[in-house]
C-alpha positions as CSV (number, residue, x, y, z in Angstrom):
1,M,0.0,0.0,0.0
2,S,1.5,3.4,-1.0
3,E,2.1,6.1,1.7
4,S,-0.7,8.2,0.3
5,Q,-3.2,5.3,0.4
6,R,-2.5,4.4,4.1
7,P,-5.3,4.8,6.5
8,A,-5.9,6.9,9.5
9,F,-6.6,5.2,12.8
10,C,-8.4,6.4,15.8
11,F,-7.9,5.1,19.5
12,G,-9.0,7.0,22.6
13,P,-8.8,10.7,22.0
14,F,-6.1,10.2,19.4
15,R,-6.1,10.2,15.6
16,L,-3.0,8.8,13.7
17,D,-3.0,9.9,10.1
18,V,-0.4,7.8,8.4
19,A,-0.5,9.7,5.0
20,E,-0.1,13.0,6.7
21,R,2.3,11.7,9.3
22,L,0.3,13.4,12.0
23,L,-0.7,12.3,15.4
24,S,-3.3,14.6,17.1
25,R,-5.2,14.3,20.5
26,N,-8.8,15.9,20.3
27,G,-7.8,17.7,17.1
28,E,-4.6,19.2,18.5
29,P,-1.4,18.0,16.6
30,I,1.4,16.3,18.7
31,S,4.9,16.4,17.5
32,L,6.9,13.2,17.3
33,P,10.3,12.3,16.0
34,P,10.1,10.2,12.8
35,K,11.1,6.9,14.2
36,A,8.7,7.4,17.2
37,F,6.0,7.9,14.7
38,E,6.9,5.0,12.6
39,T,7.1,2.8,15.9
40,L,3.5,3.9,16.7
41,V,2.3,3.1,13.1
42,V,3.7,-0.4,13.2
43,L,2.1,-1.0,16.7
44,V,-1.2,0.4,15.8
45,E,-1.4,-1.3,12.4
46,N,-0.8,-4.6,14.4
47,S,-3.2,-3.7,17.3
48,G,-3.9,-6.6,19.7
49,R,-0.9,-8.7,18.3
50,L,2.5,-9.0,19.8
51,V,5.1,-7.3,17.7
52,T,8.5,-8.6,18.4
53,K,11.5,-6.4,19.0
54,K,13.1,-8.0,15.8
55,E,10.0,-7.1,13.6
56,L,10.2,-3.5,14.9
57,T,13.8,-3.2,14.4
58,D,13.8,-4.8,11.0
59,R,11.0,-2.5,9.9
60,L,12.2,0.7,11.4
61,W,16.0,0.3,10.7
62,P,16.1,-2.2,7.8
63,D,19.7,-1.6,6.7
64,A,21.3,-0.8,10.2
65,F,22.2,-2.4,13.3
66,V,20.6,-0.6,16.1
67,E,20.8,-1.1,19.9
68,E,17.6,-2.3,21.6
69,A,17.7,0.8,23.7
70,N,16.8,2.8,20.5
71,L,13.6,1.0,20.3
72,A,12.9,1.3,24.1
73,N,13.5,5.1,23.9
74,N,10.8,5.4,21.1
75,V,8.3,3.3,23.2
76,S,9.1,5.3,26.3
77,L,8.5,8.6,24.3
78,L,5.2,7.2,22.9
79,R,4.0,6.3,26.4
80,K,4.7,9.8,27.6
81,V,2.8,11.2,24.6
82,L,0.0,8.9,25.0
83,D,-0.1,9.4,28.8
84,D,0.3,5.7,29.1
85,D,1.3,4.3,32.6
86,R,3.1,0.9,33.0
87,Q,0.8,0.1,36.1
88,D,-2.4,1.0,34.2
89,I,-1.7,0.1,30.6
90,K,-4.1,1.9,28.1
91,Y,-2.1,1.7,24.9
92,I,1.2,0.0,24.8
93,E,1.9,-3.4,26.8
94,T,5.5,-4.5,27.2
95,V,5.9,-8.3,26.7
96,P,9.2,-8.9,28.6
97,K,12.1,-10.0,26.4
98,W,9.8,-10.3,23.3
99,G,8.2,-7.1,22.3
100,Y,5.2,-4.8,22.5
101,R,1.5,-5.1,21.9
102,F,-0.8,-2.2,21.3
103,T,-3.8,-2.9,23.5
104,A,-6.4,-0.1,22.8
105,K,-9.4,-0.6,20.6
106,V,-8.4,0.9,17.1
107,T,-10.8,2.2,14.5
108,D,-9.5,2.3,10.9
109,T,-10.9,5.6,9.4
110,G,-9.1,5.3,6.1
C-alpha cells in the first residue's frame, strides 16, 4: 500500500493519520520524531498482536544495526505522549524479552 493510500486510525482521544504523518489528540497536533511516529504506526497497524522487537527493528531500521535501547526510547516517548502508565496500561503493553502489543481498541478511518 502506498504512503498516500495508508489509512488513518483512531484510538481513545487520538487520531493517527499515516499519510499526513500526523498524530493528534482531540484535534490538536502532537509532534513526534520520525522513528517514534513509525514505531506507533507499526504497533497500531498490528493492534492486539505481539510485535516482536526484531520485527520492529527490521521494519524501522532495515539496513542498520541498532541497539535495543533505541527501540525502548521510542516506546518510552510514545508512552509519555499517550499518557500511558506501566501500572495502568491503556495503549502499549510490554511483553518482557519479546516485544510490544498495542492494546487499545483501534478504528480504521481510512
